N, CA, C and O of each residue as an XYZ file, in Angstrom:
568
protein
N       0.854     -1.213     -0.043
C       0.038     -0.020     -0.094
C       0.955      1.254      0.106
O       1.898      1.410      0.882
N       0.357      2.198     -0.904
C       1.377      3.484     -1.129
C       0.788      4.515     -0.121
O      -0.428      4.546      0.071
N       1.646      5.365      0.531
C       1.306      6.465      1.141
C       0.669      7.439      0.391
O       1.028      7.445     -0.787
N      -0.136      8.240      0.688
C      -0.688      9.412     -0.282
C       0.390     10.148     -0.801
O       0.372     10.406     -2.005
N       1.479     10.595      0.009
C       2.311     11.705     -0.504
C       3.240     10.930     -1.460
O       3.623     11.610     -2.412
N       3.659      9.743     -1.424
C       4.218      9.048     -2.462
C       3.451      8.783     -3.737
O       4.095      8.627     -4.774
N       2.072      8.717     -3.754
C       1.332      8.452     -5.073
C       1.162      9.929     -5.599
O       1.011     10.112     -6.807
N       1.184     11.071     -4.643
C       1.016     12.296     -5.425
C       2.455     12.520     -6.047
O       2.508     13.046     -7.158
N       3.668     12.142     -5.382
C       4.944     12.543     -6.077
C       4.935     11.614     -7.464
O       5.203     12.154     -8.537
N       4.643     10.323     -7.398
C       4.646      9.459     -8.602
C       3.739     10.109     -9.722
O       4.137     10.053    -10.886
N       2.470     10.757     -9.408
C       1.829     11.259    -10.534
C       2.313     12.406    -11.081
O       2.321     12.590    -12.298
N       2.873     13.493     -9.982
C       3.681     14.693    -10.547
C       4.810     14.110    -11.406
O       4.894     14.624    -12.522
N       5.737     13.102    -11.108
C       6.714     12.707    -11.907
C       6.386     12.524    -13.366
O       7.129     12.855    -14.291
N       5.003     11.870    -13.499
C       4.824     11.336    -14.593
C       4.256     12.643    -15.632
O       4.573     12.779    -16.814
N       3.497     13.386    -14.978
C       2.819     14.434    -15.685
C       4.000     15.691    -15.841
O       3.759     16.635    -16.594
N       5.083     15.635    -15.192
C       6.137     16.652    -15.359
C       7.153     16.136    -16.171
O       8.072     16.927    -16.381
N       7.262     14.826    -16.782
C       8.269     14.385    -17.566
C       8.509     15.245    -18.866
O       7.555     15.514    -19.595
N       9.669     15.636    -19.127
C       9.970     16.494    -20.096
C       9.644     15.855    -21.499
O       9.751     14.654    -21.750
N       9.268     16.745    -22.299
C       8.750     16.339    -23.594
C       9.947     15.532    -24.527
O       9.788     14.651    -25.372
N      10.999     16.074    -24.119
C      12.327     15.496    -24.911
C      12.559     14.098    -24.509
O      13.434     13.445    -25.077
N      11.743     13.524    -23.447
C      11.975     12.197    -23.080
C      11.500     11.257    -24.252
O      12.078     10.193    -24.473
N      10.499     11.661    -24.942
C       9.958     10.986    -25.900
C      10.794     10.599    -27.058
O      10.616      9.602    -27.756
N      11.939     11.692    -27.222
C      12.844     11.655    -28.257
C      13.587     10.350    -28.372
O      14.089     10.011    -29.444
N      13.670      9.551    -27.192
C      14.296      8.269    -27.355
C      13.806      7.149    -27.790
O      14.486      6.142    -27.985
N      12.366      7.256    -28.008
C      11.253      6.407    -28.490
C      11.590      6.174    -29.856
O      11.770      7.194    -30.522
N      11.733      4.962    -30.493
C      11.900      4.649    -31.871
C      11.013      5.320    -32.703
O       9.846      5.396    -32.318
N      11.327      5.830    -33.778
C      10.290      6.444    -34.816
C       9.544      5.190    -35.336
O      10.159      4.182    -35.683
N       8.307      5.283    -35.373
C       7.432      4.239    -36.118
C       6.771      4.948    -37.232
O       6.284      6.079    -37.233
N       6.861      3.882    -38.387
C       6.132      4.519    -39.693
C       4.675      4.405    -39.665
O       4.118      3.615    -38.903
N       4.091      5.106    -40.406
C       2.657      5.183    -40.484
C       2.257      4.407    -41.867
O       2.987      4.399    -42.859
N       1.191      3.862    -41.797
C       0.776      3.220    -43.113
C      -0.510      3.846    -43.618
O      -1.444      3.812    -42.817
N      -0.718      4.366    -44.704
C      -1.953      4.982    -45.320
C      -2.274      4.174    -46.544
O      -1.481      4.132    -47.485
N      -3.366      3.561    -46.553
C      -3.711      2.714    -47.621
C      -4.082      3.777    -48.748
O      -4.743      4.767    -48.434
N      -3.649      3.572    -50.088
C      -3.728      4.350    -51.126
C      -5.197      3.767    -51.839
O      -6.159      4.468    -52.155
N      -5.085      2.439    -51.975
C      -6.024      1.870    -52.751
C      -5.938      0.337    -52.255
O      -4.916     -0.297    -51.990
N      -7.368     -0.119    -52.196
C      -7.270     -1.728    -51.728
C      -8.644     -2.169    -52.599
O      -9.773     -1.997    -52.141
N      -8.401     -2.728    -53.841
C      -9.419     -3.161    -54.586
C      -9.218     -4.542    -55.470
O      -8.104     -4.961    -55.786
N     -10.290     -5.098    -55.775
C     -10.344     -6.370    -56.719
C     -10.687     -6.057    -58.219
O     -10.752     -6.896    -59.117
N     -10.895     -4.707    -58.335
C     -11.489     -4.327    -59.692
C     -10.744     -3.180    -60.167
O     -10.178     -2.424    -59.378
N     -10.715     -2.990    -61.627
C      -9.992     -1.753    -61.996
C     -11.104     -0.672    -61.936
O     -12.178     -0.907    -61.382
N     -10.816      0.528    -62.526
C     -11.476      1.654    -62.592
C     -13.002      1.396    -63.135
O     -14.004      1.904    -62.632
N     -12.985      0.581    -64.166
C     -14.318      0.324    -64.854
C     -15.062     -0.858    -64.324
O     -16.061     -1.269    -64.913
N     -14.592     -1.449    -63.180
C     -15.283     -2.529    -62.498
C     -14.878     -3.883    -63.096
O     -15.545     -4.889    -62.856
N     -13.659     -3.913    -63.965
C     -13.154     -5.199    -64.306
C     -12.449     -5.967    -63.134
O     -11.823     -5.348    -62.274
N     -12.551     -7.140    -63.126
C     -11.761     -7.921    -62.185
C     -10.451     -7.972    -62.600
O     -10.191     -7.979    -63.804
N      -9.508     -8.012    -61.674
C      -8.002     -7.956    -61.766
C      -7.423     -9.345    -62.576
O      -7.730    -10.382    -61.988
N      -6.843     -9.483    -63.498
C      -6.447    -10.663    -64.176
C      -5.007    -10.389    -64.470
O      -4.616     -9.309    -64.911
N      -4.228    -11.419    -64.207
C      -2.846    -11.299    -64.578
C      -2.558    -12.056    -65.907
O      -3.227    -13.047    -66.201
N      -1.416    -11.520    -66.828
C      -1.290    -12.212    -68.008
C      -0.394    -13.544    -67.538
O       0.191    -13.578    -66.456
N      -0.372    -14.688    -68.558
C       0.274    -15.722    -68.177
C       1.644    -15.588    -68.581
O       1.898    -14.837    -69.523
N       2.595    -16.234    -67.978
C       4.169    -16.201    -68.320
C       4.819    -15.854    -67.237
O       4.316    -16.027    -66.126
N       6.069    -15.296    -67.413
C       7.068    -15.029    -66.529
C       6.643    -13.550    -65.686
O       6.639    -12.476    -66.287
N       6.316    -13.654    -64.325
C       5.892    -12.394    -63.962
C       7.067    -11.313    -64.019
O       8.254    -11.640    -64.053
N       6.631    -10.036    -64.024
C       7.515     -8.904    -64.389
C       6.865     -7.700    -63.644
O       5.731     -7.369    -63.991
N       7.442     -7.078    -62.732
C       6.765     -5.877    -62.281
C       7.750     -4.489    -62.673
O       8.945     -4.385    -62.398
N       7.013     -3.597    -63.296
C       7.830     -2.514    -63.781
C       7.404     -1.228    -62.963
O       6.198     -1.189    -62.718
N       7.957     -0.455    -62.621
C       7.470      0.879    -61.853
C       8.272      2.071    -62.748
O       9.466      1.966    -63.030
N       7.493      3.140    -63.123
C       7.955      4.305    -63.767
C       7.371      5.462    -63.370
O       6.262      5.412    -62.837
N       7.981      6.601    -63.554
C       7.395      7.897    -63.058
C       7.024      8.491    -64.483
O       7.973      8.571    -65.263
N       5.735      8.936    -64.958
C       5.620      9.446    -66.150
C       5.093     10.912    -65.817
O       4.296     11.164    -64.913
N       5.664     11.845    -66.691
C       5.490     13.217    -66.575
C       4.885     13.707    -67.798
O       5.508     13.639    -68.857
N       3.587     14.249    -67.724
C       2.932     14.894    -68.922
C       2.938     16.550    -68.499
O       2.630     17.067    -67.425
N       3.393     17.153    -69.725
C       3.395     18.652    -69.485
C       2.173     19.120    -69.670
O       1.365     18.373    -70.222
N       1.776     20.398    -69.273
C       0.576     21.060    -69.330
C       0.116     21.199    -70.663
O       0.869     21.779    -71.446
N      -1.051     20.750    -71.099
C      -1.641     20.621    -72.388
C      -1.399     19.239    -73.135
O      -2.007     18.885    -74.145
N      -0.267     18.407    -72.377
C      -0.034     17.207    -73.224
C      -0.978     16.056    -73.010
O      -1.959     16.192    -72.278
N      -0.728     15.006    -73.585
C      -1.671     13.823    -73.423
C      -0.716     12.610    -73.619
O       0.416     12.789    -74.069
N      -1.135     11.478    -73.310
C      -0.777     10.191    -73.354
C      -0.874      9.665    -74.773
O      -0.028      8.895    -75.229
N      -1.927     10.096    -75.467
C      -2.318      9.303    -76.694
C      -3.081      8.313    -76.318
O      -2.952      7.894    -75.168
N      -4.055      7.715    -77.212
C      -5.016      6.782    -76.840
C      -4.094      5.500    -76.909
O      -3.204      5.393    -77.752
N      -4.356      4.594    -76.018
C      -3.499      3.348    -75.740
C      -4.415      2.261    -74.730
O      -5.466      2.565    -74.165
N      -3.893      1.250    -74.679
C      -4.613      0.195    -73.470
C      -3.341     -0.414    -73.010
O      -2.257     -0.313    -73.583
N      -3.646     -1.199    -71.672
C      -2.926     -1.888    -70.934
C      -3.525     -3.447    -70.945
O      -4.692     -3.741    -70.682
N      -2.561     -4.294    -71.276
C      -2.948     -5.701    -71.125
C      -2.583     -6.322    -69.952
O      -2.743     -7.537    -69.836
N      -2.026     -5.531    -68.898
C      -1.535     -5.915    -67.759
C      -2.300     -5.021    -66.545
O      -2.776     -3.913    -66.790
N      -2.351     -5.568    -65.359
C      -2.765     -4.557    -64.320
C      -1.655     -3.452    -64.239
O      -0.454     -3.684    -64.372
N      -2.269     -2.091    -63.978
C      -1.490     -1.031    -63.670
C      -2.089     -0.156    -62.577
O      -3.163      0.444    -62.607
N      -1.147     -0.204    -61.569
C      -1.794      0.741    -60.354
C      -0.943      1.999    -60.629
O       0.267      1.918    -60.843
N      -1.677      3.263    -60.613
C      -1.189      4.448    -60.759
C      -1.334      5.322    -59.538
O      -2.338      5.212    -58.835
N      -0.331      6.226    -59.238
C      -0.642      7.125    -58.086
C       0.023      8.733    -58.525
O       1.214      8.950    -58.747
N      -0.944      9.617    -58.569
C      -0.630     10.727    -58.881
C       0.367     11.659    -57.777
O      -0.049     12.097    -56.705
N       1.446     11.802    -58.187
C       2.322     12.704    -57.299
C       2.112     14.145    -57.393
O       2.184     14.829    -56.372
N       1.864     14.655    -58.506
C       1.524     16.036    -58.818
C       0.518     16.291    -59.970
O       0.363     15.536    -60.930
N      -0.101     17.378    -59.766
C      -1.268     17.729    -60.817
C      -2.229     16.944    -60.706
O      -2.483     16.185    -59.770
N      -2.947     17.159    -61.942
C      -4.378     16.418    -61.991
C      -4.242     15.860    -63.525
O      -3.796     16.490    -64.483
N      -4.770     14.436    -63.514
C      -4.778     13.758    -64.794
C      -6.340     13.609    -65.186
O      -7.165     13.236    -64.351
N      -6.620     13.871    -66.272
C      -7.935     13.617    -66.822
C      -7.900     12.515    -67.764
O      -7.231     12.604    -68.793
N      -8.566     11.498    -67.485
C      -8.597     10.092    -68.453
C      -9.992      9.895    -68.901
O     -10.975      9.728    -68.179
N      -9.932      9.946    -70.471
C     -11.035      9.688    -71.204
C     -11.170      8.226    -71.695
O     -10.379      7.788    -72.531
N     -12.205      7.439    -71.161
C     -12.533      6.302    -71.468
C     -13.621      6.003    -72.421
O     -14.407      5.068    -72.268
N     -13.636      6.905    -73.496
C     -14.657      6.832    -74.388
C     -16.065      6.832    -73.792
O     -16.509      7.662    -73.000
N     -16.737      5.701    -74.332
C     -18.112      5.398    -73.945
C     -18.499      5.218    -72.449
O     -19.626      5.206    -71.953
N     -17.248      5.077    -71.834
C     -17.425      4.824    -70.360
C     -16.935      6.064    -69.449
O     -16.603      5.969    -68.267
N     -16.953      7.235    -70.217
C     -16.784      8.635    -69.662
C     -15.365      9.130    -69.217
O     -14.342      8.639    -69.696
N     -15.355      9.975    -68.420
C     -14.074     10.461    -68.155
C     -13.921     10.543    -66.626
O     -14.926     10.626    -65.920
N     -12.625     10.521    -66.077
C     -12.235     10.683    -64.704
C     -11.056     11.549    -64.542
O     -10.109     11.539    -65.328
N     -11.143     12.322    -63.465
C     -10.021     13.145    -63.239
C      -9.361     12.605    -61.895
O     -10.093     12.195    -60.994
N      -8.059     12.607    -61.770
C      -7.463     12.106    -60.773
C      -6.509     13.200    -60.221
O      -5.805     13.827    -61.012
N      -6.471     13.415    -59.070
C      -5.644     14.524    -58.415
C      -4.558     14.135    -57.466
O      -4.732     13.136    -56.769
N      -3.509     14.793    -57.376
C      -2.270     14.532    -56.436
C      -2.929     13.783    -55.192
O      -3.909     14.168    -54.552
N      -2.208     12.677    -54.999
C      -2.462     11.979    -53.579
C      -3.678     10.750    -53.835
O      -4.012      9.935    -52.976
N      -4.214     10.831    -55.157
C      -5.161      9.670    -55.656
C      -4.323      8.450    -56.217
O      -3.272      8.548    -56.850
N      -4.957      7.316    -55.879
C      -4.478      6.061    -56.581
C      -5.501      5.716    -57.452
O      -6.634      6.184    -57.341
N      -5.105      4.755    -58.499
C      -6.125      4.082    -59.427
C      -5.775      2.813    -59.786
O      -4.569      2.565    -59.786
N      -6.618      1.862    -60.123
C      -6.302      0.772    -60.753
C      -6.774      0.660    -62.307
O      -7.902      0.294    -62.638
N      -5.933      0.961    -63.039
C      -6.353      1.413    -64.539
C      -7.017      0.231    -65.133
O      -6.901     -0.931    -64.745
N      -7.868      0.753    -66.317
C      -8.621     -0.289    -67.031
C      -7.578     -1.096    -67.786
O      -6.475     -0.668    -68.123
N      -8.142     -2.531    -68.052
C      -7.437     -3.506    -68.541
C      -8.028     -3.690    -70.000
O      -9.216     -3.947    -70.190
N      -7.205     -3.556    -70.896
C      -7.735     -3.835    -72.204
C      -8.738     -2.972    -72.787
O      -9.524     -3.361    -73.651
N      -8.709     -1.717    -72.281
C      -9.724     -0.799    -72.518
C      -8.958      0.478    -73.103
O      -8.042      0.969    -72.444
N      -9.333      1.023    -74.346
C      -8.627      1.977    -74.892
C      -9.090      3.420    -73.935
O     -10.233      3.727    -73.596
N      -7.864      4.125    -73.656
C      -8.184      5.499    -73.069
C      -6.988      6.448    -73.435
O      -5.994      6.105    -74.075
N      -7.257      7.757    -72.903
C      -6.153      8.782    -73.341
C      -6.259      9.617    -72.058
O      -7.337     10.067    -71.669
N      -4.988      9.824    -71.358
C      -4.672     10.426    -70.137
C      -4.294     12.164    -70.788
O      -3.516     12.375    -71.719
N      -4.935     13.060    -70.152
C      -4.665     14.501    -70.532
C      -4.487     15.399    -69.394
O      -5.240     15.383    -68.421
N      -3.497     16.174    -69.522
C      -3.143     17.289    -68.619
C      -3.745     18.438    -69.037
O      -3.286     19.107    -69.963
N      -4.847     18.759    -68.367
C      -5.806     20.026    -68.673
C      -5.211     21.139    -67.713
O      -5.723     22.256    -67.781
N      -4.260     20.944    -66.900
C      -3.871     22.032    -65.946
C      -2.656     22.859    -66.298
O      -2.126     22.759    -67.404
N      -2.207     23.688    -65.344
C      -1.015     24.570    -65.611
C       0.192     23.955    -65.164
O       1.215     24.508    -65.569
N       0.354     22.862    -64.366
C       1.431     22.368    -63.782
C       1.592     21.082    -64.413
O       0.583     20.533    -64.857
N       2.956     20.406    -64.536
C       3.154     19.139    -64.992
C       2.527     17.918    -64.163
O       2.760     17.941    -62.954
N       1.938     17.101    -64.547
C       1.344     15.747    -63.989
C       2.499     14.956    -63.837
O       3.231     14.800    -64.815
N       2.767     14.440    -62.769
C       3.813     13.419    -62.550
C       2.769     12.206    -61.859
O       1.834     12.402    -61.083
N       3.245     10.940    -62.396
C       2.387      9.865    -62.177
C       3.228      8.684    -61.922
O       3.935      8.325    -62.863
N       3.286      7.986    -60.779
C       3.835      6.832    -60.565
C       2.990      5.592    -60.987
O       1.915      5.270    -60.481
N       3.697      4.895    -62.077
C       2.868      3.866    -62.682
C       3.605      2.361    -62.213
O       4.737      2.036    -62.572
N       2.883      1.687    -61.504
C       3.433      0.315    -61.343
C       2.693     -0.714    -62.231
O       1.467     -0.755    -62.128
N       3.279     -1.500    -63.042
C       2.855     -2.498    -64.015
C       3.025     -4.009    -63.258
O       4.059     -4.355    -62.685
N       2.011     -4.695    -63.354
C       2.040     -5.980    -62.734
C       1.928     -6.907    -64.027
O       0.861     -7.443    -64.323
N       2.987     -7.050    -64.712
C       2.754     -7.715    -66.077
C       3.733     -9.023    -66.199
O       3.992     -9.652    -65.173
N       4.219     -9.385    -67.334
C       4.847    -10.527    -67.431
C       5.945    -10.310    -68.703
O       5.719     -9.531    -69.629
N       6.956    -10.987    -68.611
C       8.139    -10.874    -69.622
C       7.412    -11.009    -70.987
O       6.648    -11.946    -71.219
N       7.690    -10.022    -71.880
C       7.294    -10.260    -73.366
C       5.917     -9.672    -73.586
O       5.513     -9.554    -74.743
N       5.128     -9.275    -72.516
C       3.918     -8.504    -72.639
C       4.102     -7.119    -72.505
O       4.510     -6.675    -71.432
N       3.833     -6.308    -73.541
C       3.961     -4.931    -73.323
C       3.083     -4.276    -72.264
O       1.906     -4.619    -72.152
N       3.622     -3.349    -71.487
C       2.912     -2.684    -70.602
C       1.846     -1.723    -70.865
O       0.908     -1.486    -70.104
N       2.081     -1.143    -72.101
C       1.032     -0.350    -72.946
C       1.193     -0.526    -74.303
O       2.261     -0.825    -74.838
N      -0.094     -0.303    -74.993
C       0.175     -0.272    -76.339
C      -0.659      0.858    -77.047
O      -1.739      1.166    -76.543
N      -0.275      1.419    -78.051
C      -0.822      2.602    -78.653
C      -1.948      1.938    -79.467
O      -1.740      0.890    -80.078
N      -3.147      2.562    -79.469
C      -4.303      2.156    -80.523
C      -4.881      3.415    -81.115
O      -4.864      4.555    -80.650
N      -5.389      2.972    -82.225
C      -6.191      4.114    -83.047
C      -7.561      4.339    -82.391
O      -8.229      3.429    -81.900
N      -7.919      5.626    -82.426
C      -9.075      5.954    -81.907
C      -9.836      6.733    -82.677
O     -10.943      7.098    -82.282
């Protein structure tokens, strides 16, 4: 059993511990989920091409007024907008605009065109879950 003065002293020591004492604690990472899905932006189930798996990551920069041109992806593509805003035209499926900090799982085998309608470059991290010999993107006529 503690006496009252000892309990009060222990409580004061806890409350009055200097803030710098926490500096010795290890720095812990935080995890913020950007996307968690089983479908592409158009509601397609995720499917992987047959063959030897290959992951490719690239940073794509689109200048103001620029565009990707009509293309499609035969492999799953996770995109994360680092800077700017990217507007993607999916033809009769409509358009979507993605802003910095947003992630997307791009349409598979569906023609689309990405456009930078803003005044700053768009920077996009693209991570392709592909296979050796299968192109990550293919230009298509539209």
